[in-house]
N, C-alpha and C positions, 0 to 999 in steps of 0.2 A: 438355809431356807426354811421359812415357817409360814403357815397359814393359821391365823387365830381369829376366832369369833368370840365376841364378848357380849353377853347379856342380850342376845337377839330376841326381838319380838316382832311378829308379823300379823297383819290383819287382812281378812277377806270381807269386804263390806263393813258391817258393824261388828263382826265377830273376830276376836283374837284367835288365831290358829295355834300359836305357841308363844310362850314367854320364857325369858331367862335361859335361853339356849347358849351354851358356851362350849367351845372345843379348841384344842390346840394340836396341830399336825406339823411335824418336822419332816425333813427330806426322807423319803423312803417309807412314809407311813400312810395308812389308809383309814378312813372312817366310813363305815357302812351304816346307812339309816334303814331301820326296819319299822314296821308298824302297819296297821290296816290301811286300806284305801281311804283317802280323805284326812289322814292324820297329820298332814303338813310336810311330808317328805319332799315333794316336788317344790313346794313353796320355799323351803329352806335352801334347796339347791339353787333356785333362781335368785334368792337373796345373796347367796355366796358368790354367784356369777355376776352380780350387778345388774340383773335383769328386773329385779323388784327392789323397791326401797323399803328397808325395814321400818317398822313403827318405832323401834328403839334399838340401840346397840350398834356395834361396828364389826366389820370384817377387815382384817389387816393382813397384808402380805409383806414379809421381810425377805430380802434376797440373801445370797450366801454371806454377804458382809454384814447382815443385820440391818440394812438400810430399808426404811419405808419410803413411800412416795408413789408407788405404782398401785393402781387399783387392782384387786385380784382378778377382775374380769379381763384385764389387759394381758394377763399371763396364764389364762385358763382356756381350755377347751370345754365347751358345754355340749353334751349330747343328750337331747331330750327325747320325748316320745316320738316326735317326727324326725325324719332322716335329714331334712334340710338339703334336699337335692332336687334339681329340676328334671322332671320326667322326660322332657323332649330333648335334653342334652345327653350326650354319651357319658358313660362313667368317667372316661378320661377327661372330658371337658368339665364335668362337675368337680373332679378332684383337682384339676389344674386351676380352676377358679378359686377353690378354697386355699390351695397352696399359695397363690398370689395374694389373695385378699387377707388371709390371716398372717402370713409371714411366719418366721420362726423367732422364738424368744428364748433367751437363756443360754446362748452360746452353743447350741446344738442344732445341726441342720436336720430338716425333715427328710423323709424318704422320697425318692422319685416315684412317680405315679405307678409305674409297673412294679416297682419293688414293694410299694404299699399293697397293691393288689395281690402279689404273691404272699405277703405276710398274712393276709386274711384268707388265703386259700383259694383265690379266684383269679389267678393269672390267665391271660389270654382272652378275656372277654370285655376288656375296657372299651372296645370300640362299639359296644352295644348301647342303645339308648337305655337310660336308667329304668324307664317304664317297662322294658321287656323282661326285667329280672323278677325272680320270685321274691316274696317278702323276706325270706331268710337271706338271700343274696343281697338285697337292698340294705338290710341291716348290717351285713358284713362290710359293705362299701361305705356306709355311714361311719363305721368305726375306722375305716382306712383314712377318712378325713382327719382323724387325730394324728395319723402317722406322717402325712405329707407336710405338715407344718408343726414343728416342735413347740410345745408349750409345757411348762413344768407341772401345771395343775390340770388334772382331768376331773371334770364334774359330770357324772354319769347318772341319768335317770332311767332306771330299768334297762340297762344295756343289753341284757340277754333276751329281750322281747323278740319273738319270731324266730329264735335260733333253736336248732336241734342240739342234742347232747354233745356231738363232736365240735360244733361251733362254740358251745359254752366253754369247752376246755381250751379251745384256741384263744377265745377272748380272755379267759383267765390267765393264760400264758402271756399274752400281750400286756395285760395290766401288771402282772408280776415283773415283767421285763422293764416296764416304765418305773415301777417302784425301785427296782434294783439299780437303776441309773440315778436314783435320787429324786424321782418325781413324787408328787403327792396325788392321792386319789380320794375324792369324796363321791360316794355312790349311794343310790337308793335302789334296793332290790328286794324281791320276795324269795330269791333263790341264793343259796350260798355260793360265793365266788371262789372259795378255796384259796384265799390270800393269806400271806404272812404279815406280821406287824400291823394287825387290823384292830381298830377300836370299833365298838358298836354303840349306836345311840338309838334307843327305841322311842319313836314318836307316838304320843298318846292321844292326839286329836285336839279338838277345840278347847281352848283355855277358858272361854266364857267372855262375855262382854265386859271390858274394862276391869279385868281381873288383876288389879294391882300392878299394871304395867309401868306406871310412873311412880310407884311408891313402895 
């Protein structure tokens, strides 16, 4: 299994945010994006997830047999700055929705809702409305969304936001377990995640208007 980006460029309005970004990740590998705010980390993640169209370049997913054909977004979880949960629904209802909506991809089943809650250290409170939880608890359950439906690629934008030190370690352990099973992780973060088999790509910010993107 491989995730490959080739000569990516992306634009925000008239400005090129980045050009000539390439990377290659095999099963069990992670790429961590670093750089100041506004340097293009979130944009690159959204391009990889298929949420934004690149100005130039391609993102290609190859399965275990080396076959192409599936868009990376179809086999990826994307966890952005927002938790993507309905405040008025219970935690269990939210997770059950995502379990059904996303489904599992890649021959591995996702966890049951209560098992996912236990994995993020919050068992026994899935009956509560999501809005009742603290910001840290909400972020943990947003991460549980990745566990109820298996997808081999995790695309994470500041995954440790609103988490304390113990939750940071728990999150790092879950990411490490995903990598150990042959998953791929693409993450943007200001904090070290303590991962093995990690590449780093430092984003440097705006590339400038029409800075040689087509030539």
